[in-house]
N, C-alpha and C positions, 0 to 999 in steps of 0.2 A: 444394364443390370438384368440378370436372368435369375430365375428361381433355382432352387436346389435340384429339382427334378430335371434330369438330363434332357427330357423331351422339350424343355423350353430353353432353347440354345441362345447363345450370345448374339448380339446384333452389332455389326461394326458401325462406328460413328465416322462420318466424314464423307468419303467418296461414294457412298451408296447412291446418292441422287444422280451423279454423273454416270455411274455404271448402269443404272436402270434406264436412263435416257438413251444410252448407246444400245441397250437391249431392245428397247421399243423400236428404235429405228431399224434394227436388224430384223426384228420379229414382225413386223407388220408393215419530357424525356430529356431530356437534358440532364446533366449532372451538376452537383454542387460540391464544394470542398467541405467535407464533413470529417476530416481526419485522414491521415495518410500513414502508410507503412514505410519502413526503411527502404532505401534504394535497393533494387535487386542485386546490385554489384557491391554494395558497401554495407557494413554493419560496424557496431562499436568495437567488437572483438571477435576473434576467431574461436569458435567453440572447441573445447578440448575433446579429444577422442575418448570414448568410454574405455575404462580400464580393460586391458587384454585385447583390445581391438585396434591398437595403435598402428600396426602394420597395414591393416585394411584401410584405415582412414588416411594413411600417408601415401598410399599407392599413387603412381603416376599413370594416367591414361595415355595410351599410344594411339592417337587418332591417325587414320590413313584413309585414302579414297576407298569407298565401298566397292567391293568386287562386282563388276558387271553393271555398275550404276553410272548414269550420266547426271550432270548437274552438280550443284554445290553441296554434296553430301560427304560426310566422313563417318567412319565406323570405328568402334573400339569395344573392348570387353573389360568388364569390371569383375574382380574377384571378391567373393563374399563367403563367409562360413556357411556350410550347410545348416548347422545347428548353432545358434548364437549362445546356447548354454555350453557349447564345446568349441570355442573359437580356435583352438589348436588342432582340431580334428579335420575332417574332410572339408574341402572347399568346392564351390560351384561357381559358374560364371554367368554374368548378366550381360546380354547383348545390347549394345547401344548404337544409335544412329542419330547423327546431328545434321540438321539443315542449317547451313551458315546464313547469318543475317544478310539481307540484301544491301544494307548500309552499314553504318558503324554500330557494332553490337554493344548493348548496355549490359549484357549478361546472358545467362542460360535460362531458358524457360523449359522446364521438364513437364512432359505431358503423359497422360494415360487415357486410353479410349474407352475403358470399361470392361465389361465381361461378367465375372472374372474370366480371363483367358484371352482378352483382346490384346493385339500386338501393337505396341507403340512404334515398333520398327515400321510396320505397314502404314500407320497413321502419319508418320513424318513424311512419307513419300507422296501424300495427297493434300498437304496443307493448303496449297493454293486454292483448293475447292471451297474452303470455308473459313480460313484465317484472313483477317484484314491485311491490306498492304502495309498499314502502319505497324502492325505487330511483326510481320515478316521483315520489315525494314530494320527493326530495332533489336530483335532477339535472335541468338542462336537457339534453335528449338531442338531439344533433345528428347527422343523417344527411346523407350526401353521395353524389352520383353520381360515381364516379371518372372521370378523363379518358377520353373516348371513349364514355362510358356515359350513356344515358337523357337527362336534362334538361341535363346538362353539354354542352360542345362534343363532339359525338357522331359516331361512325362510323355511316354509313348504307350498307346493302348491298342489301336487297331491299324491294320493296313488300309490303304486307300480303298481297296475293294470291300473290305469289311465295313468301313465307314459308310460307303454307298449303301450297303445292305442295311446297316443300322438306321440310317436316316430314312430309308424307304419303308422300314418295318412299321406297320400300323398296328394299333391295338386289336388283337385278334379275339378278345373275349366278347361273348354275346352281350347284348344290352341287359339281359336278365341274369348276368353272372352274379353269384353270391358274393357277399363281402369277403368271405374267407378265400374264394377263388381270386378275387381282385388283389387282395393283399399278398397272396402267394405268388401271383404273377409279378407284382412289383418287386418282391423280395428276390425272386429268381433272376429278374433282369439286372438288378443292382449287383447281386453277387457275381453273376457272370461277367459283367462289365469290369467290376473292380478287380476280379481275378486276372483278366487280360491286362489291365494296367500294371498290376503287380508283376506279372510274368514278363512284360515287354519293356518296362522302364529299367534301363541299364544302370542307373545311378542308385546304389543302395541308400535307403533312408529318404530319398527325395519325396516320395508320396506323403511322408509324415511331416514334411517341413516346408510346405508351400502355402502356409496360412498367411493371412493378411498382415498380422503383426510382424512376421519375419520379412515380408515384402516391404513394409514400412521402414524397418531397420536397414534394409538394403538401400532405400531412398536416402537415408542419412549418410551412408557410406558414399553413395553417388554424389551427394551435395559436396562432401569434403573433397572427393577426387576431382570434381569440377573446379575446385578452388573457390567455391562460393561460401560465404559466411552464413547466408540464409538461403533457404530453398524457395525459389519462385516456381509456382506449380499451377497447372490447369488440368483438372481431372473431370472426366465425364462419367455419369452413371455410377457403376461400381468404383470408378476412379475417385468419386467423392468419399466413399467409405475408406478407401486407401489413404486419401489425403487427410481426412479427419482423424484417422488412426495415427498417422504421422504427427499431426499437430498435437494430439493428446500425449504422445510419447516424447516429442521434442518441441515443446511450445516456443522456447526461446530461439529455435532455429528456423522458425517460419518467417518467410518474407511475404511477398504478395501471392496470395493463394485464392484461386477461383474454383469453386465446386459446382458443377453444372449438372442438374438432374439428381438432386440429393437423395441419398439413401439414409433412412433413419437407423442409426446403429443400435438402437434399443429394441428393435422389433425381432421377434422370433421368426423362424423359417415359415411357420404357418401363417403368421401375420403378413409377412412379405408376400407369400403366395396369394392370400386373399386379396390384398391390395392390387396385385397385378391382374388377378382374375376380373375384378371389377373394372380395372383400367382398360383391359383389352376389349371387354364387352362394350364399354362406353365408346371406345375408339371405333369399333366395328359399326356401331349405330351412327356415329358421326360420318364415317365414310359412306355408308349407304344413303344417308340424307344428302350428302354432297353429290353422290353418284346420280341419285334420282332427280336432282335439280338440273341435270344436263340433258342432252338430247339422245344420247346413245348409251343407256345404262341397261345391262342385262337383268337387273333386279327390279321387278315390276311391283306396282302397288305402293303401299305406304312402307314406312321403315320396318314395322313389325313383319310385314310380308316379305320384305327383302332379307331380313335376318333369317326367317324361316327357310327361304330358298337357299341361302348359304349353308345352313345346317343340313338341309336335305342333300345338297351336293356333296358335302363332306362325308355324310353317312353313306352315301352311295359308293363313294370311292373306297370305302373300307372293304367292300366285297368285289367291286368292279373298277379297278384302276382305269384312268383315262389314258388313251394312247398319246404318245408324243412323237417328235421327229426321230427319237432314238428308240427303236423297237425293244431294246434291252432294258429301257428305263421308263416304264409307264408312270404316270402321276398317281401316287398312292395318297391315302388320306393324310399320312404324316407329312409328306412333301407338300401337299396342297395347303395344309394348315401352317406349315413353316413359311410358305410364301405369303399367305394372307396376314399372318401375325407380323412378319417382317416389314411389310409395307405399312402397317399401323405405326411403325416408328418414324415414318417419313410421310407426313401429310401432303407434302408437295409432290409426292409420287402416286397419289391416289388414282389419278387418271390412268396410270400404268396398270394398276390392279383391275380397274373397270374393264380395260381392254383384254386383260388376261382371263378374267372370269367370263367375258363374252365368248372368247375363243374356246374355253374349256367347257362351259355349260351349254352353249348353243351350237358350237361347231365340233364338239367331242374331240378337242385337240388341247392337250395340257402342256404344250411345248413352252409357252411363255411362263406359266406358273412354275414349271420345273426349272427354267432358267433363272427365275427370280430366287427360288429356294436355293439354287446353287450359288448365286451371288452372295447371299447372306451366310452361307456355310463356307465361303472362300474356296469353292471347288473350281478348278481350272477346266478349260475345254478338253484337255487331254486326260481328265479323270483323276489328276493329282490334286492334293489339297495344300493350300498355303496356310501354314501354321497348324496348331493343334487345339484351337479354342473349343471345338465341339467335344473334345476328349477330356480336357482338363477341368472343365467347369465344375463337375460334381466333386472332383478330388479337392478342389479349393474350398467350395462351399461347405462340404461336410466337415472340414476342419474349422470353419468359421462359425457354424451354427450347431450348437449342442443339441442332441436329440431330446425332444420333450414329448411327454405323453405316452399313451399305450394304444393298443389296437382299437379299443373302444372309442377313445378320443379321436384317433385318426379317421375312423369311419364317420364320426360326427362332423369333423372338419371337412372331409371330402364332400359330404352333402352340402355344407355351407358354401364351399368353393363352386360346386356345380350349380347351385342356386344362383350364385353371383354371376356366373358365366356359363350358361347352358351350352354355348358354342365351343368354348375352349377348356372349360373346367375339368373335363375328363382327363386331359393331358397334363394338367397342372397339379393335381392332388397328390398326397402321400409323400411330401418332401421329407418329413421326419422318418417315416418308415424306410424310404429309400436310403437315407444316410445310416440308419441303423443296420440295414443289410449290407451297405457298402463296406462297413468294417472299421472305418476311421473313427476315432473318438475325439471329439472336440473338447478342448479345455477352456475355450473362449467364453467369457461371460457376455451376454448381450446386455449392454448398458448404455446409458447416455455418455457422450463424449463432450467434455467441456473445454479442453485445451487452454486451461487458465494460464494467462501470461502471453498468449500468442498475439502477433500482430493482427490487424483486421483481416477477416476471412469473408470473402464474398460468396454467397450461396445463390445460385440461379435456379428458379423453379418455373416450370411450364404448367399452366393451369389444367390442361387436359393431356398430360403426359401419361401414356398407358403403362410404361415400364417402371417409372419411378414417380408414382403419384405425387401431385403437388403438395399434399399434406406432409409428405416425407421431407421435402425441402423446407417447409415452414418449421417443422420440428427440428431439423438439423440446425437451421439458423438460430433457433431459440436456445438449443442446447449449448452451442459454442459460445463461450463468454464474449468473444469478439466478433461473432457472426452478424452479418447483415444480409437480408433477403432482397434480391432483385427478381421481380415477377415478369414473366412473359405470358400474356393472355393469348394462348395459342394451342394448337394440336401437335401431336407427335412427340418424339423423345429428345430431350435436351433442347437448348436454345442457341448458344453461341455458334455462329456460322450459318444459321438457317432462320433466324428470327427477325432480321431486318436491322435498320440503322440504329434504332434506340438501344437495343441490347448490345450491339457491336460497340457503340460509342461508350456505353457505361462500363463494359468490361475492359475495353482498351484504355479508357481513362485511368482505371485502377492499375492495370498491369504496366502501363507506360509512365504514369505520373504519380501513382500512389493515392489518387483521389477516389474515394468511395462514392457511389451514387447516393443520392439523397434517400433518407429513410422512407420506406414504403413505395419506392418508385415502381410503377407498373407500366410496361411497354405493351402497346396494342398489337393485335394480330393483323390489323388491316393497314398498318403503316406502309 
C-alpha cells in the first residue's frame, strides 16, 4: 500500500527477498475449527449476472500457453466494460495469468499483490518464493493486472527515460522554503504529471475509470468467467482494500478470502499518510537497532545517533549525489530514500541495507542503493521498466480518496507528518493537495465496509508493519461482519510467505479446508 503522493511508490510483494539476495551476491499456533466457509469450488447456487452485464458474465476465457514463458502457466484476457454505468459502451481488457496446480486442483485462487498498481501477472511468476507447497499443490493460482495496470488496458504517462528522470528528481526546494512555495511546487508537479498521463494514455476515458470499485466489479466478472460460484481470494496490502470492497459489493459471492496487511477503508488520505509516516520512522529505528547489534554497521552510537546519520546522508545527497557504477545515474536523495524505504518492507533484507549504506556513506559508492531502488521500481538492467506501477498509483488513489481540507489545513497536516517522520515526512505530505492539482475528482466515500452476509474473511496483521500499520488490520477485521484477525508479531510489510510456519499453517488451513484460526491467535516473530 502506498500513499497518494507519487513520491511514495508501490512496493512489490513476493520475490523481493530473492532478488535482493542476488543483488548482494553480485554487488559485494496451531488452529482450531471455529467455523468454515463453502468449498472454493462449490456453492449452493450460481449467482445471476447483474442486469445488462450478462454477456460479460457469460464470456468464455481462452487459456493458452503464455508467450515466451516456461512452466505450467497459461494466459488469457477478460473483457469488461470501461464504465459499468454504460455497459454497452466501450470495453477494455484485463490480462490474466494462471499457474496450474502441481496436483489435483480444487479451484482457482485469485491473488492481488497490492499497490495500487501492482501486477498480479508478475506475482504469479514468483509464487514458489513465498506460497506453501500445499497451496501450490491444490490451487490453480490466477493473477491479474487490474484495469489501467501493466498488461491490461493500461495508463501510459512517461517514457522509460522520463521515468528515470522522474525517479531521480529530488526535492529542490530549500529547507527554509515558504509554505506557499512548497504548495506551489506540489501543485506544479501534480499538474505536469497528470497532463502527461492524459496526453499519453491512448484509451479515452480510462483515467476516469480505474477506481477500486470498478476493479472490484471486474473481479466478479472474472469469478463468473472462471466458472466459480464464489471468489477465493488472497490480497496483500492495497489488495485488502480491493478485496474488502468486493466483499461489500458482492457479499454472497465471497468464498474463502484472506486479506494480508489490512487497509482501513474508512481513513482519509491524510490519515493514511500519517499512519505510514509513523510506520516508516518506527521501522527505520528498528532497522538501526538491529544494525547496531551486529559487527559491521556503518551507523555508530545509539539509535538516535544512527537516525541522525541517515538524515544527514539523505540531506547531503540533495545537493551532492553519490557516484555509482553508472556515471549517468548518480544516487540522488530520491533514489536513496526509495531504497531505504523499500527495504523497510522486508525486515529479512535489513542486512542488505546495512551493506548498501556502508558502501554509500563510507566508500562514496551508491551502486547498491541504486540497484535496490531499481528493483523496487521494476527497472530492468537495460533501462526498461516492467509494468507501470510507478505511473498509475496517483491516478488510482486520486479516484479513491476524495480531496478534503484546504491550504491552511494541509499546511498543518504537513507539519504533523514531518513531526511523526522527520526522516521521510517531507516526501509524504500534501496528498490532498496533490490530488486536487491532479484534476481527477473522486466520488468515493471513505467509510467502513461491513460485507454483511459474506463468508468468514481472514485478516492478517503484522504488529510493526510500516506500510499498513497493525491498527488498520485490527480495524478492518472489526468492521467486516465476518472478519477475524490473525496477528503476526513481526517487522516488515505483510505476513504470509515471510512470517514462518504458524502464519503459513493458519492461512493454509483456511484456504485449503475452510477452517479459520482460533480467535485472537498471535504468531511469534521468533518461531
